Steps between C-alpha positions, in 0.01 A plus 500: 500500500731253672699456177539873447692785648426869500714712270620851577196647326260295712410237242508124540762319293602134488747405772847359428710288733720726714798266470539518121228724356344209307124455470339331800311268264809337346591164649851356540509403132389850393155378401195708575289342774190701399546492122134435412391795716809718466471877536478715186851636548626142471280412202652797314856365535733541308319798347578728795598854411839465669578196282408690182676824589815416304667221303738454794205442737339259252824303458530475878148362541559255214797358692292450815188363326592216264139464383524824304734347243375142520448336160135435586435846647176659390519794263332798664346772285577866566144581608515230767836631623359854521204369700736323743712814536189706575380246756844485659505877535152489653591225748823682584294784635377264769165504670404783729284387789214721613574705807311399815222739600603778736420429860332788688 
């Protein structure tokens, strides 16, 4: 919970730094400090729906993520990409916490 914020629809979503909007888990060298235990929304990157929405969006993410076009980058099959997209959409919905019981 401490690493999340509540969205407008009442769900928990991963918090970003207020100063620049960047993930709270990225260190000064833009390396993930929780990589081995990263949240699903991070594991799905770069296969986020907003990155796949258009060629323009994909080109933009390719410029910011050099690993996508690296000579030794892994080839990812379409079924795996679809799975990541589905998981990203699921994690984007956030987690709704149960409401506390009504007090009499």
